[in-house]
C-alpha positions in Angstrom: -16.3 10.4 -3.8 -14.8 7.8 -1.6 -12.4 5.6 -3.6 -10.6 2.7 -2.0 -7.4 1.5 -3.7 -6.8 -2.1 -2.9 -4.0 -4.6 -3.5 -1.0 -6.3 -2.1 2.1 -4.5 -0.8 4.0 -3.2 -3.7 1.3 -3.0 -6.3 1.5 0.8 -6.6 -1.5 1.9 -4.5 0.3 4.9 -3.1 1.7 6.0 -6.4 -1.7 5.7 -8.1 -3.5 7.4 -5.2 -1.2 10.4 -5.4 -1.8 10.8 -9.2 -5.5 10.3 -8.9 -5.8 12.8 -6.1 -4.2 15.4 -8.3 -6.2 14.6 -11.4 -9.5 14.2 -9.7 -9.1 17.0 -7.1 -9.8 14.6 -4.2 -7.7 14.3 -1.0 -5.4 11.3 -0.7 -5.6 9.6 2.7 -2.6 7.3 3.2 -3.0 5.1 6.3 0.8 5.1 6.8 0.9 9.0 6.7 -2.1 9.1 9.1 -0.3 6.8 11.5 2.9 8.8 11.4 1.0 12.1 11.9 -1.0 10.7 14.9 2.2 9.5 16.5 4.2 12.7 15.8 1.3 14.9 17.0 0.9 12.7 20.1 -2.8 12.4 19.7 -4.5 10.1 22.2 -5.0 7.3 19.6 -1.5 8.0 18.2 0.1 7.3 21.5 -1.9 4.0 21.8 -0.7 3.0 18.3 2.9 4.0 19.2 2.9 1.5 22.1 2.0 -1.4 19.7 4.5 -0.2 17.0 7.3 0.2 19.5 6.8 -3.3 20.9 6.7 -4.7 17.4 3.1 -5.8 17.7 0.3 -5.5 15.1 -1.9 -2.5 15.8 -5.5 -3.7 16.5 -8.2 -3.0 14.0 -10.1 -0.6 16.3 -7.0 1.5 16.8 -6.3 1.6 13.1 -9.9 2.6 12.4 -9.7 5.4 15.1 -6.6 6.8 13.4 -8.3 6.9 10.0 -11.4 8.4 11.6 -9.2 11.1 13.2 -7.5 11.8 9.9 -10.8 12.0 8.1 -11.9 14.7 10.5 -9.7 17.1 8.5 -11.5 19.7 6.3 -9.8 18.3 3.1 -11.7 15.0 3.6 -15.1 16.6 4.2 -16.5 15.6 0.7 -14.5 12.4 0.2 -11.0 10.9 -0.3 -8.9 8.3 -1.9 -8.1 5.6 0.7 -4.8 3.8 0.3 -3.9 1.0 2.8 -7.3 0.9 4.5 -9.3 -1.2 5.1 -7.2 -4.3 5.5 -9.5 -6.6 7.4 -13.2 -7.2 7.6 -13.4 -5.5 11.0 -11.7 -2.4 9.4 -14.2 -2.5 6.5 -17.1 -2.6 8.9 -15.6 0.3 10.9 -15.1 2.3 7.6 -18.8 1.6 6.6 -19.9 3.0 10.0 -17.7 6.0 9.9 -18.8 6.9 6.4 -22.5 6.3 7.2 -22.2 8.7 10.1 -21.0 11.4 7.7 -23.6 10.6 5.1 -21.0 9.1 2.7 -20.4 5.7 1.2 -17.7 4.1 -0.9 -18.1 4.9 -4.6 -15.6 2.3 -5.9 -13.0 -0.2 -4.8 -10.2 -0.6 -7.3 -8.0 -3.7 -6.9 -4.6 -3.3 -8.5 -3.7 -6.8 -9.6 0.0 -7.7 -9.8 1.5 -11.2 -9.5 3.6 -12.1 -6.5 6.9 -12.5 -8.4 6.5 -9.0 -10.0 5.7 -7.5 -6.6 8.8 -9.1 -5.1 11.0 -7.8 -7.9 9.5 -4.3 -7.4 10.0 -4.2 -3.7 13.6 -5.6 -3.9 14.5 -2.8 -6.3 13.0 -0.2 -3.9 15.8 -1.0 -1.5 14.3 -0.3 1.9 15.7 -2.1 4.9 12.6 -4.3 5.4 12.4 -5.1 1.6 14.1 -8.5 1.8 12.7 -11.4 0.0 11.7 -13.5 3.1 10.0 -10.4 4.7 8.2 -9.6 1.5 7.0 -13.1 1.1 5.7 -13.0 4.7 3.9 -9.7 4.0 2.3 -11.3 0.9 1.2 -14.3 3.0 -0.4 -12.0 5.6 -2.1 -10.0 2.8 -3.5 -13.2 1.2 -4.8 -14.5 4.6 -6.2 -11.3 6.1 -6.8 -8.7 3.3 -7.6 -10.6 0.1 -10.9 -12.0 1.6 -12.2 -8.4 1.4 -12.2 -8.8 -2.4 -15.2 -11.1 -2.1 -16.8 -8.7 0.4 -16.6 -5.7 -1.9 -17.5 -7.9 -5.0 -20.7 -8.9 -3.1 -21.5 -5.2 -2.5 -21.0 -4.5 -6.3 -18.2 -2.1 -5.6 -15.0 -3.9 -6.7 -13.3 -3.6 -10.1 -9.9 -5.2 -10.7 -7.3 -3.5 -12.9 -4.1 -4.9 -14.3 -1.4 -3.2 -12.2 1.5 -4.2 -14.4 3.0 -1.7 -16.8 4.2 1.9 -16.8 2.7 4.1 -14.0 0.8 6.2 -16.7 -0.6 3.1 -18.4 -2.0 1.8 -15.1 -3.4 5.2 -14.3 -5.2 5.3 -17.6 -6.8 1.9 -16.8 -8.0 3.2 -13.4 -9.3 6.5 -14.9 -11.2 4.5 -17.5 -13.1 2.7 -14.8 -13.9 5.9 -13.0 -15.3 7.7 -16.0 
């Protein structure tokens, strides 16, 4: 099973991915965790990514895809995973399709967690991280809407996308997601 959790920053993808991984017995691949591991372990692609991160530049799609490919080489991902934070662009979606195809796998389902912008902003402001300031959050949402939201049409066209109301208690949202998967 290859499950892609999709949605804007702050919709709860990471939270849901962790719960689903435990309930379904499928490994959770967080792109953020994969990045940090590649940089910490000083892998070749990790060091390339570090140069972009350190200079404050966006990491190019091909480098992001290589980090995910490197992470998916782990034994725990041999039969599938829950992807959280990848793909974010059409180029990344194409790279993922190629990577999975080479392994004889394909995406089972793309679940889009839908939460309105004002709710997202409220959630992220409560989180209290240094970069969770309203102007920065609004900019991240604008970037998401410009670059990532178009993938909704792409996955709808492939018959893979199902949207779920992401507002409510964590357990409620999880039950909605599990209902789609059963």
